[in-house]
ZAMARGU-4260 file (C-alpha; in steps of 0.2 Angstrom, whole numbers, plus 5000, padded with zeros to 4 digits):
<rodrens>
0) 5264/4642/5045 | 5252/4638/5033 | 5241/4656/5037 | 5243/4674/5039 | 5244/4679/5056
5) 5232/4692/5054 | 5218/4697/5042 | 5223/4712/5040 | 5242/4710/5040 | 5254/4704/5028
10) 5270/4698/5037 | 5289/4699/5034 | 5302/4686/5044 | 5316/4682/5046 | 5318/4662/5046
15) 5339/4661/5047 | 5347/4667/5063 | 5355/4685/5061 | 5374/4686/5058 | 5388/4680/5044
20) 5378/4664/5033 | 5379/4659/5018 | 5362/4659/5015 | 5346/4669/5022 | 5329/4664/5022
25) 5313/4677/5024 | 5297/4672/5023 | 5281/4684/5017 | 5264/4678/5020 | 5248/4689/5019
30) 5234/4695/5009 | 5246/4706/5002 | 5258/4695/4997 | 5257/4691/4981 | 5256/4711/4976
35) 5272/4715/4986 | 5281/4701/4974 | 5275/4709/4958 | 5281/4725/4963 | 5299/4718/4969
40) 5301/4700/4960 | 5308/4701/4942 | 5306/4684/4937 | 5291/4675/4936 | 5281/4669/4952
45) 5279/4652/4952 | 5264/4639/4954 | 5260/4631/4973 | 5276/4619/4978 | 5287/4623/4965
50) 5302/4635/4963 | 5309/4652/4954 | 5325/4660/4951 | 5325/4681/4948 | 5330/4695/4956
55) 5324/4705/4969 | 5324/4727/4965 | 5322/4741/4974 | 5309/4755/4967 | 5326/4762/4958
60) 5325/4744/4948 | 5342/4743/4958 | 5345/4725/4959 | 5349/4720/4978 | 5349/4700/4978
65) 5347/4685/4966 | 5336/4672/4974 | 5326/4656/4973 | 5306/4662/4975 | 5293/4646/4983
70) 5277/4648/4982 | 5270/4639/4997 | 5253/4644/4993 | 5243/4663/4986 | 5247/4670/5002
75) 5263/4662/5007 | 5281/4664/4999 | 5297/4658/5006 | 5312/4670/4998 | 5330/4663/5001
80) 5344/4674/4995 | 5361/4676/5001 | 5368/4678/5019 | 5376/4691/5027 | 5367/4705/5039
85) 5368/4717/5028 | 5362/4708/5013 | 5347/4698/5023 | 5342/4718/5031 | 5340/4724/5014
90) 5327/4711/5009 | 5317/4714/5025 | 5317/4734/5020 | 5313/4730/5003 | 5296/4722/5009
95) 5292/4733/5024 | 5294/4746/5012 | 5278/4739/5002 | 5268/4736/5016 | 5273/4721/5026
100) 5274/4721/5044 | 5290/4715/5050 | 5289/4701/5066 | 5300/4687/5074 | 5295/4670/5064
105) 5292/4664/5083 | 5277/4677/5085 | 5272/4674/5064 | 5273/4654/5067 | 5258/4657/5083
110) 5241/4651/5076 | 5248/4640/5065 | 5259/4628/5075 | 5265/4612/5065 | 5252/4597/5068
115) 5268/4584/5069 | 5284/4579/5074 | 5293/4581/5055 | 5285/4597/5051 | 5292/4603/5070
120) 5308/4596/5068 | 5311/4603/5051 | 5306/4621/5058 | 5318/4616/5073 | 5334/4614/5060
125) 5328/4627/5046 | 5339/4640/5056 | 5353/4629/5053 | 5350/4625/5034 | 5369/4624/5025
130) 5362/4630/5009 | 5349/4637/4999 | 5343/4618/4993 | 5343/4611/5011 | 5334/4628/5014
135) 5322/4623/5003 | 5321/4605/5008 | 5316/4609/5023 | 5303/4623/5021 | 5293/4611/5012
140) 5296/4598/5025 | 5290/4612/5036 | 5275/4611/5026 | 5269/4593/5028 | 5279/4588/5011
145) 5286/4572/5021 | 5271/4568/5033 | 5260/4566/5017 | 5273/4554/5010 | 5271/4545/5029
150) 5253/4542/5028 | 5252/4538/5011 | 5264/4523/5018 | 5255/4519/5032 | 5237/4517/5024
155) 5246/4507/5010 | 5258/4498/5019 | 5270/4492/5005 | 5287/4489/5002 | 5289/4499/4986
160) 5285/4516/4994 | 5296/4513/5011 | 5308/4510/5000 | 5306/4526/4989 | 5308/4534/5005
165) 5323/4525/5011 | 5334/4526/4992 | 5333/4546/4996 | 5335/4547/5014 | 5355/4546/5014
170) 5354/4561/5005 | 5341/4572/5015 | 5351/4569/5028 | 5366/4574/5024 | 5357/4590/5015
175) 5354/4593/5035 | 5372/4586/5040 | 5385/4589/5027 | 5396/4574/5024 | 5416/4574/5027
180) 5423/4574/5012 | 5443/4571/5015 | 5457/4576/5004 | 5472/4564/5004 | 5488/4562/4996
185) 5507/4565/4996 | 5514/4580/5000 | 5512/4596/4988 | 5499/4583/4976 | 5489/4598/4975
190) 5475/4595/4991 | 5475/4613/4998 | 5474/4621/4979 | 5460/4610/4977 | 5450/4616/4992
195) 5453/4632/4988 | 5448/4630/4972 | 5430/4624/4979 | 5430/4637/4991 | 5432/4651/4979
200) 5446/4658/4991 | 5461/4655/4997 | 5456/4645/5013 | 5473/4634/5014 | 5490/4639/5013
205) 5498/4636/4995 | 5516/4635/4994 | 5530/4626/4981 | 5535/4617/4998 | 5528/4600/5003
210) 5520/4599/5021 | 5513/4615/5021 | 5496/4611/5030 | 5500/4600/5045 | 5485/4598/5055
215) 5466/4595/5045 | 5458/4610/5038 | 5440/4609/5039 | 5426/4620/5030 | 5410/4621/5022
220) 5409/4621/5003 | 5394/4621/4993 | 5395/4610/4973 | 5382/4615/4965 | 5372/4619/4981
225) 5374/4605/4989 | 5385/4605/5006 | 5400/4596/5010 | 5415/4599/5024 | 5432/4599/5014
230) 5444/4592/5024 | 5459/4598/5021 | 5474/4586/5027 | 5494/4586/5028 | 5502/4575/5016
235) 5503/4556/5020 | 5519/4543/5018 | 5533/4555/5017 | 5538/4557/5036 | 5554/4566/5038
240) 5553/4571/5057 | 5544/4569/5071 | 5530/4585/5066 | 5529/4574/5050 | 5522/4559/5057
245) 5512/4568/5069 | 5504/4577/5052 | 5502/4560/5044 | 5495/4552/5061 | 5482/4566/5061
250) 5477/4565/5043 | 5474/4547/5044 | 5464/4548/5059 | 5453/4561/5050 | 5450/4547/5037
255) 5442/4538/5048 | 5426/4549/5050 | 5427/4552/5030 | 5411/4552/5020 | 5420/4553/5004
260) 5439/4551/5000 | 5447/4562/4986 | 5465/4554/4983 | 5474/4568/4974 | 5488/4562/4964
265) 5502/4573/4954 | 5500/4571/4937 | 5519/4580/4935 | 5527/4567/4945 | 5527/4548/4945
270) 5533/4549/4962 | 5516/4544/4972 | 5504/4535/4956 | 5506/4522/4965 | 5500/4527/4981
275) 5485/4517/4989 | 5472/4523/4999 | 5464/4511/5013 | 5448/4518/5019 | 5428/4511/5021
280) 5424/4525/5015 | 5423/4527/4995 | 5438/4534/4986 | 5438/4543/4971 | 5454/4547/4963
285) 5460/4563/4955 | 5474/4568/4947 | 5479/4585/4949 | 5491/4600/4938 | 5484/4594/4921
290) 5491/4613/4916 | 5508/4607/4918 | 5509/4590/4908 | 5503/4587/4889 | 5494/4571/4890
295) 5481/4568/4903 | 5483/4548/4911 | 5474/4535/4900 | 5460/4530/4910 | 5443/4533/4904
300) 5438/4532/4923 | 5453/4544/4927 | 5446/4562/4935 | 5457/4574/4929 | 5458/4594/4935
305) 5467/4609/4936 | 5465/4620/4949 | 5475/4634/4939 | 5465/4634/4924 | 5447/4627/4933
310) 5447/4611/4920 | 5440/4596/4926 | 5432/4602/4942 | 5414/4604/4937 | 5417/4586/4932
315) 5425/4581/4950 | 5409/4591/4958 | 5395/4581/4948 | 5407/4564/4954 | 5405/4570/4973
320) 5387/4573/4970 | 5384/4556/4963 | 5392/4548/4977 | 5386/4558/4992 | 5367/4564/4987
325) 5362/4551/4972 | 5344/4546/4974 | 5338/4565/4979 | 5325/4571/4969 | 5329/4587/4957
330) 5315/4597/4965 | 5319/4601/4986 | 5300/4603/4985 | 5296/4584/4990 | 5295/4574/5005
335) 5312/4570/5009 | 5318/4561/5025 | 5331/4570/5033 | 5336/4564/5050 | 5342/4545/5056
340) 5328/4544/5068 | 5315/4544/5054 | 5325/4533/5043 | 5328/4520/5057 | 5308/4521/5059
345) 5305/4517/5043 | 5319/4503/5041 | 5309/4496/5057 | 5291/4498/5048 | 5301/4489/5034
350) 5305/4475/5041 | 5289/4471/5051 | 5280/4473/5036 | 5292/4459/5027 | 5287/4449/5042
355) 5270/4453/5039 | 5268/4462/5054 | 5256/4474/5047 | 5250/4482/5063 | 5268/4484/5070
360) 5273/4494/5053 | 5260/4504/5053 | 5263/4510/5071 | 5282/4513/5066 | 5277/4525/5054
365) 5263/4533/5063 | 5273/4539/5078 | 5283/4548/5066 | 5270/4559/5066 | 5266/4560/5083
</rodrens>
């Protein structure tokens, strides 16, 4: 989507699907796009390729939504707001009231179909974006950011360029396919309270009685706009009857597909502080219920939190991001690998280049663009 479909029209189209969702992305493009934004967007319109935060206001100066605005070019903009049918409908109606014509995204795209496989794939998965960061990353790839980096890599055939693409690949793939973060630990260690704190609502039932959670409870959470699937499990290690044993087995089975495990330990008791977690996934140890003890553990690497007061949750969130999304650039509008197939092709190109098979290396890269 690189140009208006008609010289006489400025189009507004919904990119993300209708219905309930965490985010809503709409695109505004055409000769009057900048003029419409000047009348509705409270912030400074960013330069092409950049993103800015601001508010969209009605003619009555009522704030309709807080949004992220990306300038693709001087006639094409992407607006990322809060999800939900009512919120998205309000944005569409606002732009229509200022002269834009609403069209389905498929119709709006006619005449500027993506020219390579990377751009087509970015457009295909964009409606399933689970966060604003993921949506803007995919919009950038749909506009050719990764394609341009692949073309440069094919022309230069240098390991440094390929290694740079590989370094950010896992993070980019996880933006599109959120990683699984499993909460593990003894019953009543504070796992469900921690899950609720990241969901900002009571998703899991919390009581003083151990063993409230039986089957794993999985739901999307956004940590600084990075999407993760939090998996709240039953407590392990203290089976008292058959149901406990089944819940324990389900938790251990869920840990096999986890990308990260948060080992939650109750600071207010010593009964589980010697518990070990055996997993091939990275493990972060989280000491919970800080509000119930006078002194935290004497461990500089310990992550100490209180779900009641919020202490330490930002530190834990940062640690989760460092493990799962390390290497990703701060600006999501740059070229980033976002599928496993893309990463595999680049790894094959790198292996061929190391062995001196330059033509084969170039072929692997060029196939990504077809």
